[in-house]
N, CA, C and O atoms as a CHARMM CRD file, in Angstrom:
* protein
*
  212
    1    1 MET  N   -137.32900 -82.27300-170.98900 PROA 1      0.00000
    2    1 MET  CA  -137.67600 -83.56300-171.46900 PROA 1      0.00000
    3    1 MET  C   -138.20200 -84.51100-170.23900 PROA 1      0.00000
    4    1 MET  O   -137.47900 -84.83700-169.29800 PROA 1      0.00000
    5    2 GLU  N   -139.32600 -84.83300-170.36300 PROA 2      0.00000
    6    2 GLU  CA  -140.05700 -85.72800-169.30100 PROA 2      0.00000
    7    2 GLU  C   -139.80200 -87.07400-169.67900 PROA 2      0.00000
    8    2 GLU  O   -139.87600 -87.33300-170.88000 PROA 2      0.00000
    9    3 SER  N   -139.49400 -88.05200-168.81100 PROA 3      0.00000
   10    3 SER  CA  -139.57200 -89.42300-169.10000 PROA 3      0.00000
   11    3 SER  C   -140.81300 -90.06400-168.70200 PROA 3      0.00000
   12    3 SER  O   -141.23700 -90.01100-167.54700 PROA 3      0.00000
   13    4 LYS  N   -141.41900 -90.69200-169.68700 PROA 4      0.00000
   14    4 LYS  CA  -142.71000 -91.24800-169.46800 PROA 4      0.00000
   15    4 LYS  C   -142.43700 -92.49900-168.62300 PROA 4      0.00000
   16    4 LYS  O   -141.50300 -93.25900-168.87800 PROA 4      0.00000
   17    5 PRO  N   -143.31700 -92.68700-167.57400 PROA 5      0.00000
   18    5 PRO  CA  -143.14200 -93.88100-166.81500 PROA 5      0.00000
   19    5 PRO  C   -143.48500 -95.26500-167.44200 PROA 5      0.00000
   20    5 PRO  O   -144.53400 -95.39600-168.07400 PROA 5      0.00000
   21    6 GLU  N   -142.70600 -96.19200-167.29200 PROA 6      0.00000
   22    6 GLU  CA  -143.04200 -97.51200-168.07400 PROA 6      0.00000
   23    6 GLU  C   -144.32300 -98.04900-167.45500 PROA 6      0.00000
   24    6 GLU  O   -144.58900 -97.97700-166.25500 PROA 6      0.00000
   25    7 GLU  N   -145.18000 -98.65800-168.50600 PROA 7      0.00000
   26    7 GLU  CA  -146.44700 -99.34700-168.05700 PROA 7      0.00000
   27    7 GLU  C   -145.85700-100.63600-167.50100 PROA 7      0.00000
   28    7 GLU  O   -144.91500-101.21700-168.04100 PROA 7      0.00000
   29    8 PRO  N   -146.50100-101.07700-166.31800 PROA 8      0.00000
   30    8 PRO  CA  -146.03400-102.38600-165.72900 PROA 8      0.00000
   31    8 PRO  C   -146.39300-103.66700-166.65200 PROA 8      0.00000
   32    8 PRO  O   -147.53200-103.70500-167.11600 PROA 8      0.00000
   33    9 VAL  N   -145.66000-104.52200-166.89300 PROA 9      0.00000
   34    9 VAL  CA  -145.81800-105.66100-167.54600 PROA 9      0.00000
   35    9 VAL  C   -146.11900-106.81200-166.55900 PROA 9      0.00000
   36    9 VAL  O   -145.32200-107.04100-165.64900 PROA 9      0.00000
   37   10 VAL  N   -147.28500-107.56800-166.71800 PROA 10     0.00000
   38   10 VAL  CA  -147.46300-108.73100-165.85100 PROA 10     0.00000
   39   10 VAL  C   -147.44200-109.99500-166.58200 PROA 10     0.00000
   40   10 VAL  O   -147.86600-110.04600-167.73600 PROA 10     0.00000
   41   11 THR  N   -146.93300-111.10500-165.93100 PROA 11     0.00000
   42   11 THR  CA  -146.86600-112.34600-166.70600 PROA 11     0.00000
   43   11 THR  C   -147.90300-113.21100-166.17100 PROA 11     0.00000
   44   11 THR  O   -148.13000-113.25600-164.96200 PROA 11     0.00000
   45   12 TYR  N   -148.60400-113.96900-167.11200 PROA 12     0.00000
   46   12 TYR  CA  -149.81100-114.75700-166.72800 PROA 12     0.00000
   47   12 TYR  C   -149.44500-116.23200-167.29100 PROA 12     0.00000
   48   12 TYR  O   -148.71000-116.35600-168.27100 PROA 12     0.00000
   49   13 VAL  N   -149.92100-117.17800-166.71100 PROA 13     0.00000
   50   13 VAL  CA  -149.80300-118.48300-167.36600 PROA 13     0.00000
   51   13 VAL  C   -151.25700-119.01700-167.64500 PROA 13     0.00000
   52   13 VAL  O   -152.17500-118.96500-166.82700 PROA 13     0.00000
   53   14 CYS  N   -151.33800-119.55100-168.95200 PROA 14     0.00000
   54   14 CYS  CA  -152.62100-120.07300-169.50600 PROA 14     0.00000
   55   14 CYS  C   -153.07800-121.24300-168.75000 PROA 14     0.00000
   56   14 CYS  O   -152.26500-122.12400-168.47100 PROA 14     0.00000
   57   15 GLY  N   -154.46300-121.34300-168.34900 PROA 15     0.00000
   58   15 GLY  CA  -155.14000-122.29700-167.70000 PROA 15     0.00000
   59   15 GLY  C   -155.19900-123.46900-168.47500 PROA 15     0.00000
   60   15 GLY  O   -155.46300-124.50700-167.86700 PROA 15     0.00000
   61   16 ASP  N   -154.99700-123.52700-169.76400 PROA 16     0.00000
   62   16 ASP  CA  -155.25900-124.60800-170.71200 PROA 16     0.00000
   63   16 ASP  C   -153.92200-125.23600-171.14200 PROA 16     0.00000
   64   16 ASP  O   -153.65500-126.40100-170.84700 PROA 16     0.00000
   65   17 CYS  N   -153.07900-124.44500-171.84700 PROA 17     0.00000
   66   17 CYS  CA  -151.86200-124.97600-172.40300 PROA 17     0.00000
   67   17 CYS  C   -150.55600-124.78000-171.53200 PROA 17     0.00000
   68   17 CYS  O   -149.51100-125.40600-171.70600 PROA 17     0.00000
   69   18 GLY  N   -150.78500-123.77900-170.53200 PROA 18     0.00000
   70   18 GLY  CA  -149.62500-123.67600-169.73900 PROA 18     0.00000
   71   18 GLY  C   -148.51000-122.57800-170.34800 PROA 18     0.00000
   72   18 GLY  O   -147.44900-122.39500-169.75200 PROA 18     0.00000
   73   19 GLN  N   -148.77100-122.01500-171.32300 PROA 19     0.00000
   74   19 GLN  CA  -147.97800-121.09300-171.98800 PROA 19     0.00000
   75   19 GLN  C   -147.93600-119.69400-171.19500 PROA 19     0.00000
   76   19 GLN  O   -148.95800-119.22100-170.69900 PROA 19     0.00000
   77   20 GLU  N   -146.71800-119.08500-171.11400 PROA 20     0.00000
   78   20 GLU  CA  -146.47900-117.82000-170.39500 PROA 20     0.00000
   79   20 GLU  C   -147.03700-116.72100-171.20700 PROA 20     0.00000
   80   20 GLU  O   -146.83600-116.77200-172.42000 PROA 20     0.00000
   81   21 ASN  N   -147.66900-115.79500-170.74600 PROA 21     0.00000
   82   21 ASN  CA  -147.94200-114.63000-171.61500 PROA 21     0.00000
   83   21 ASN  C   -147.67500-113.43100-170.87400 PROA 21     0.00000
   84   21 ASN  O   -147.95100-113.44400-169.67500 PROA 21     0.00000
   85   22 THR  N   -147.13100-112.28300-171.44000 PROA 22     0.00000
   86   22 THR  CA  -146.85200-111.10800-170.80500 PROA 22     0.00000
   87   22 THR  C   -147.98600-110.13900-171.38900 PROA 22     0.00000
   88   22 THR  O   -148.23100-110.09600-172.59500 PROA 22     0.00000
   89   23 LEU  N   -148.61600-109.41400-170.49500 PROA 23     0.00000
   90   23 LEU  CA  -149.66400-108.40700-170.88800 PROA 23     0.00000
   91   23 LEU  C   -149.38600-107.20600-170.29700 PROA 23     0.00000
   92   23 LEU  O   -148.82800-107.16800-169.20000 PROA 23     0.00000
   93   24 LYS  N   -149.77300-106.01500-171.01500 PROA 24     0.00000
   94   24 LYS  CA  -149.77200-104.74700-170.61000 PROA 24     0.00000
   95   24 LYS  C   -151.31100-104.30300-170.49100 PROA 24     0.00000
   96   24 LYS  O   -152.24700-104.94100-170.97400 PROA 24     0.00000
   97   25 ARG  N   -151.42200-103.08000-169.75300 PROA 25     0.00000
   98   25 ARG  CA  -152.72600-102.68700-169.67800 PROA 25     0.00000
   99   25 ARG  C   -153.30800-102.45400-170.99400 PROA 25     0.00000
  100   25 ARG  O   -152.54300-102.08000-171.88300 PROA 25     0.00000
  101   26 GLY  N   -154.53800-102.61600-171.25400 PROA 26     0.00000
  102   26 GLY  CA  -155.25200-102.59700-172.49100 PROA 26     0.00000
  103   26 GLY  C   -155.10300-103.79700-173.48200 PROA 26     0.00000
  104   26 GLY  O   -155.78900-103.80600-174.50300 PROA 26     0.00000
  105   27 ASP  N   -154.23100-104.80400-173.21200 PROA 27     0.00000
  106   27 ASP  CA  -154.17000-105.87400-174.06300 PROA 27     0.00000
  107   27 ASP  C   -155.23400-106.92300-173.82900 PROA 27     0.00000
  108   27 ASP  O   -155.62000-107.17900-172.68800 PROA 27     0.00000
  109   28 VAL  N   -155.77000-107.60500-175.03200 PROA 28     0.00000
  110   28 VAL  CA  -156.88700-108.45700-174.85200 PROA 28     0.00000
  111   28 VAL  C   -156.45400-109.55400-173.82300 PROA 28     0.00000
  112   28 VAL  O   -155.31400-110.00300-173.94600 PROA 28     0.00000
  113   29 PHE  N   -157.20900-110.00100-172.87600 PROA 29     0.00000
  114   29 PHE  CA  -156.86300-110.91900-171.78700 PROA 29     0.00000
  115   29 PHE  C   -157.36800-112.42400-172.31200 PROA 29     0.00000
  116   29 PHE  O   -158.42800-112.98000-172.02400 PROA 29     0.00000
  117   30 LYS  N   -156.35200-112.88900-173.12000 PROA 30     0.00000
  118   30 LYS  CA  -156.50200-114.23200-173.53000 PROA 30     0.00000
  119   30 LYS  C   -155.11700-114.67400-174.13000 PROA 30     0.00000
  120   30 LYS  O   -154.31100-113.90400-174.65200 PROA 30     0.00000
  121   31 CYS  N   -154.96300-116.03400-173.97600 PROA 31     0.00000
  122   31 CYS  CA  -153.70400-116.76800-174.36600 PROA 31     0.00000
  123   31 CYS  C   -153.22800-116.36800-175.83300 PROA 31     0.00000
  124   31 CYS  O   -154.03100-116.28800-176.76200 PROA 31     0.00000
  125   32 LYS  N   -152.13900-116.17300-175.94500 PROA 32     0.00000
  126   32 LYS  CA  -151.67100-115.80600-177.32400 PROA 32     0.00000
  127   32 LYS  C   -151.35600-117.05300-178.27700 PROA 32     0.00000
  128   32 LYS  O   -151.14800-117.02400-179.49000 PROA 32     0.00000
  129   33 GLU  N   -151.37200-118.09500-177.46400 PROA 33     0.00000
  130   33 GLU  CA  -151.06600-119.35600-178.28000 PROA 33     0.00000
  131   33 GLU  C   -152.29600-120.23300-178.52200 PROA 33     0.00000
  132   33 GLU  O   -152.40300-120.81500-179.60100 PROA 33     0.00000
  133   34 CYS  N   -153.20600-120.35300-177.59800 PROA 34     0.00000
  134   34 CYS  CA  -154.54200-121.15600-177.90100 PROA 34     0.00000
  135   34 CYS  C   -155.72900-120.35200-177.65400 PROA 34     0.00000
  136   34 CYS  O   -156.80600-120.94400-177.71600 PROA 34     0.00000
  137   35 GLY  N   -155.72700-119.05600-177.37200 PROA 35     0.00000
  138   35 GLY  CA  -156.93500-118.34400-177.36100 PROA 35     0.00000
  139   35 GLY  C   -157.89900-118.40200-175.98600 PROA 35     0.00000
  140   35 GLY  O   -158.94400-117.76800-175.83900 PROA 35     0.00000
  141   36 PHE  N   -157.32500-119.26400-175.07600 PROA 36     0.00000
  142   36 PHE  CA  -158.05700-119.58300-173.95400 PROA 36     0.00000
  143   36 PHE  C   -158.24100-118.24200-173.02400 PROA 36     0.00000
  144   36 PHE  O   -157.29100-117.45900-173.01900 PROA 36     0.00000
  145   37 ARG  N   -159.23900-117.96600-172.34600 PROA 37     0.00000
  146   37 ARG  CA  -159.56600-116.82700-171.60900 PROA 37     0.00000
  147   37 ARG  C   -159.25900-116.90200-170.24000 PROA 37     0.00000
  148   37 ARG  O   -159.46300-115.92200-169.52400 PROA 37     0.00000
  149   38 VAL  N   -158.69200-118.17300-169.69300 PROA 38     0.00000
  150   38 VAL  CA  -158.57800-118.35200-168.12300 PROA 38     0.00000
  151   38 VAL  C   -156.93000-118.18300-168.00800 PROA 38     0.00000
  152   38 VAL  O   -156.14300-119.00000-168.48400 PROA 38     0.00000
  153   39 LEU  N   -156.56700-117.04500-167.33400 PROA 39     0.00000
  154   39 LEU  CA  -155.17200-116.89800-167.07800 PROA 39     0.00000
  155   39 LEU  C   -154.90900-116.63100-165.69700 PROA 39     0.00000
  156   39 LEU  O   -155.60200-115.85300-165.04100 PROA 39     0.00000
  157   40 TYR  N   -153.78400-117.34600-165.17100 PROA 40     0.00000
  158   40 TYR  CA  -153.41700-117.22000-163.85900 PROA 40     0.00000
  159   40 TYR  C   -152.16400-116.40000-163.68200 PROA 40     0.00000
  160   40 TYR  O   -151.20300-116.64800-164.41000 PROA 40     0.00000
  161   41 LYS  N   -152.10000-115.52400-162.85400 PROA 41     0.00000
  162   41 LYS  CA  -151.17000-114.53800-162.62800 PROA 41     0.00000
  163   41 LYS  C   -149.89000-115.28200-162.07500 PROA 41     0.00000
  164   41 LYS  O   -150.04400-116.05200-161.12700 PROA 41     0.00000
  165   42 LYS  N   -148.81600-115.11900-162.53900 PROA 42     0.00000
  166   42 LYS  CA  -147.46100-115.91400-162.12600 PROA 42     0.00000
  167   42 LYS  C   -146.96300-115.24200-160.91300 PROA 42     0.00000
  168   42 LYS  O   -146.72800-114.03400-160.89900 PROA 42     0.00000
  169   43 ARG  N   -146.79700-116.02800-159.87800 PROA 43     0.00000
  170   43 ARG  CA  -146.17500-115.46700-158.68900 PROA 43     0.00000
  171   43 ARG  C   -144.75100-115.23500-158.79700 PROA 43     0.00000
  172   43 ARG  O   -144.09100-115.95800-159.54300 PROA 43     0.00000
  173   44 ILE  N   -144.21200-114.32100-158.14400 PROA 44     0.00000
  174   44 ILE  CA  -142.90300-113.94500-158.19500 PROA 44     0.00000
  175   44 ILE  C   -142.37600-114.26400-156.76200 PROA 44     0.00000
  176   44 ILE  O   -142.96400-113.96100-155.72300 PROA 44     0.00000
  177   45 ARG  N   -140.95900-115.04000-156.87000 PROA 45     0.00000
  178   45 ARG  CA  -140.53600-115.34900-155.45400 PROA 45     0.00000
  179   45 ARG  C   -139.65300-114.25300-154.81600 PROA 45     0.00000
  180   45 ARG  O   -138.62800-113.80700-155.33200 PROA 45     0.00000
  181   46 ARG  N   -140.10700-113.92500-153.78600 PROA 46     0.00000
  182   46 ARG  CA  -139.45700-112.90700-152.95400 PROA 46     0.00000
  183   46 ARG  C   -138.81100-113.48600-151.64600 PROA 46     0.00000
  184   46 ARG  O   -139.40400-114.38600-151.05200 PROA 46     0.00000
  185   47 LYS  N   -137.70100-113.03600-151.21000 PROA 47     0.00000
  186   47 LYS  CA  -137.19200-113.39300-150.03700 PROA 47     0.00000
  187   47 LYS  C   -137.87000-112.55600-148.90600 PROA 47     0.00000
  188   47 LYS  O   -137.94300-111.33100-148.99800 PROA 47     0.00000
  189   48 ARG  N   -138.34900-113.22100-147.87100 PROA 48     0.00000
  190   48 ARG  CA  -138.95800-112.50600-146.74400 PROA 48     0.00000
  191   48 ARG  C   -137.88200-112.42800-145.78100 PROA 48     0.00000
  192   48 ARG  O   -137.15700-113.39800-145.55900 PROA 48     0.00000
  193   49 LEU  N   -137.72100-111.07800-145.07800 PROA 49     0.00000
  194   49 LEU  CA  -136.71300-110.89700-144.06200 PROA 49     0.00000
  195   49 LEU  C   -137.63700-110.80500-142.74700 PROA 49     0.00000
  196   49 LEU  O   -138.51100-109.94600-142.62400 PROA 49     0.00000
  197   50 ILE  N   -137.37600-111.68900-141.87100 PROA 50     0.00000
  198   50 ILE  CA  -138.17900-111.56200-140.68600 PROA 50     0.00000
  199   50 ILE  C   -137.07800-111.40900-139.60000 PROA 50     0.00000
  200   50 ILE  O   -136.23600-112.26000-139.31400 PROA 50     0.00000
  201   51 PRO  N   -137.23500-110.13500-139.02600 PROA 51     0.00000
  202   51 PRO  CA  -136.26100-109.80000-137.97800 PROA 51     0.00000
  203   51 PRO  C   -136.24300-110.52400-136.60200 PROA 51     0.00000
  204   51 PRO  O   -137.22500-110.47300-135.86100 PROA 51     0.00000
  205   52 ALA  N   -135.16200-111.16700-136.28800 PROA 52     0.00000
  206   52 ALA  CA  -135.02600-111.97100-135.00900 PROA 52     0.00000
  207   52 ALA  C   -135.06200-111.07200-133.73400 PROA 52     0.00000
  208   52 ALA  O   -134.24200-110.16500-133.59000 PROA 52     0.00000
  209   53 ASN  N   -135.84500-111.29100-132.98900 PROA 53     0.00000
  210   53 ASN  CA  -135.90300-110.55700-131.62600 PROA 53     0.00000
  211   53 ASN  C   -134.95100-111.08800-130.68800 PROA 53     0.00000
  212   53 ASN  O   -134.86900-110.61400-129.55500 PROA 53     0.00000
């Protein structure tokens, strides 16, 4: 039994209404709420570790 790797899901924010949309590969690239086609990739917050010398 081989496990299928999960497709990455990316969160986008609509440029018109601000609704968050999660899209997978192959999904239509438009807002599910208003149909606007300008979506901005939501940034994820990561802690950066900078080594002290």
